[in-house]
N, C-alpha and C positions, 0 to 999 in steps of 0.2 A: 827876844829870845827866852827871857826868863817866863813869859806868859805862856809860850809854847810848852815849855818844860813842864809848867804847873798843869796845864791841860792833860798833857800824856800821863802824868802821875794820877790825876783823878780818874782819867779813864781806865787805867790799869786797875785802880782800887775798885772801881765799879765792877769791871770784869771779875775781879777775884771775889767779889761779894755774891755776884750771880752764880759763879762756880761753886762757891761753898754752899749756896742755898739749895742748887740743884743736887749736891752730892749728900745731902742730909734728908732729901725728901723720901718718905717711906713708900715702899711700893705697895700697890693695892692689894688687899688679902685676896687669896684664890678662894673661889665659891666653894662651899663644902661639897664634898662628893656624896652622892646619894648611894646608899648601901641597899642593894636589892636582896629582899628577904625570899630565899629559895625554899620551896617546900621540900622535905625529904622524900627521896625516891620511893615508890611503892614497893612493898616486900615482894620477892619473887615468887610467882605462883609454883604450887607444889607440882613435881613431875607426875605424869599420869602413872596410875597404879595398873598393874596387869595381873589379873586373877587367873591363874594357870588352868589348864585342861585338868578335869578330875576333882576340882574344888566342889565342895558341898554348897548347896543352897537349901536351907530349911524353911519350909513355908507353911502357911496356914490357910486352908481354902475358906473363901467367903461363904459361898452357896452350896447346896447339895447339887452334885452332877449325878444323873440318873440316865440310863439308856431309854428310860420312857419319855425323857424330856429333851435330849441332846442329839445332834448328829455330828458325823465327822466334818471339821472346818469351824464348827462353832468355837467362841472364845470363852473363857472364864477368868475371873480375878482371884488373887490370894494376896498375902502379904508376907514380908520376911519374918520368921518366927525367931531368928536369932541375927544379929548383925552380921554383914559381910565385911571381912577384914583382909587387908594386904599387909602383912606384917603387924605392925602396932596401929596402922592407920585404919579407922572404921571409913570404908568407902560407901556403905550403904546401911542406915540404922535400922534396928529392928522396927517393923511395921512398915517399911517401904513397900510401895504398891509393886506387885508382880503381876504380870498377865501370862496366860496359857492358851493352848488350843487343845480341842478334843481331835485325836488322830484315829480313834476308833470307837464305834458306838453299836455293837453288834446286839440285837435284842435277843439272840438265841433262836433255835428252831421250835417248833410247836410239838415235835416229838422228842427229839434229841437235841443236845447242845445247850450249853448254858450261856447266858447273856455275857458280855464282855464289854469293858470300857478302859480306854487308854488315853493318857494325857501327857503332854509336853510343856515345858516352859518356853516363852517366845520374847519377853521383853521384861527389863528391869528399870523402874524409874529412880533416878539419881540427880538430885538437884534440879528437879523439873524437867530433866530430859529423858526420854525414853531410849534406853540402851537395847539393841537387839543381843539376844543371847541363844544360845543352843545347848540343849540338854538331853539326857537320856529320856526313855519313856517309862511312865509307871503304869502297871495294869492291874485291874481289879476283875474278878469273875464272880458272877453270881453264886449263891449257894445251891447246892443241888435239892431238888424238889422231889426225890423219889418217896419219900415218906407221905408228903401230901398227895402224890399220885396214887400210891397204893390205898390211901384212904379214901379217895374219890371212886377207886374202882370197887373197894369194898363196900362202901355204902351202897353203890348202885346195885351190887350183888345181893345185899342183904334187902333193899327194898323190893327187887324182883323177886326174891325167894319168898317174901312175905305175901306179895300179891299172887304168886303161883300157888301158895298152899291154900289160900282163900279160895281160888278158883278151882283147884283140882288137886288137892291134897298132897302127898309127898311127891308124885311125879310131876305136878305142877310146880311145886316148890323148886325142883330141880331144874326145870326148864325156865322158870322165873329167874332163877340165880344166874344162868347162863346169859339170859337176855339183859339181866340187869347188869352184869358185869360188862357186857358189851357195851351198853350205854354209858358206864361209867368210864371205860377206855375212850369212848368217843369224846366224852367232856374233857379228857386229858389231852387228846390229839388236837382238839380245837382251841385250846387256851395255852398261851405261853407261860413259862416259868418266871420265877422271880427276876427283876431287873437287876443288872450290876450298877452299883453306885459307889460314889465317893461322897461320904457325909459332909455337911458343913463343919467347919472348925477342924477338920482332919489335918494332921501334921504329916506332910510328905517331904521326904529328903531326894532332891535331884542331884545330879552331878553334872558339870560343865562338860561338853563335848568339844568346846573350842575355847581358847583364850578369851578373857573379856577385858577390854581396856576401858578403864574409868579415868576420865580427865579430872 
């Protein structure tokens, strides 16, 4: 009986020791959590700017446009002479490429009528994109050539009078003057007047005929 009791005491002591060891065992450390580095969100894109109808576009032509060389439908190039703004924002800088078209190129009549040329803008390049634009029309007209024409007729009359005087005296001079004047008038009728032109580096101010949205 004593031996049984002793065995029970030893078993209880053994169990108590195991329970104590298991209670003091440290729990395994949790693995460190990885912190993901997130990039900051991109800044919001600026809202599109709307240039209203009636806004001015000041451009400088690249080449000379003349009724001798162009016809309706031809295109031409220019550049902004002043930056285009929407409030404080510059939507197109000075020097931005602008394209236009010839809408009229009338060389004028051989007897009456002066030459005329008319142009409009059609595109504006902004950030590598060509934006369609609608503007008013700018016209130029050739200068009158009445003085030149009168000189041609006068020269013809003088030459004719001189030849007539040599040939037949005073009466011949009168006939020669009439004939020479007719010849001079014929020269005027067979030649056109000066062409209408817009010189290179000309500064032209257009107005928008429709709003322009610039992204």
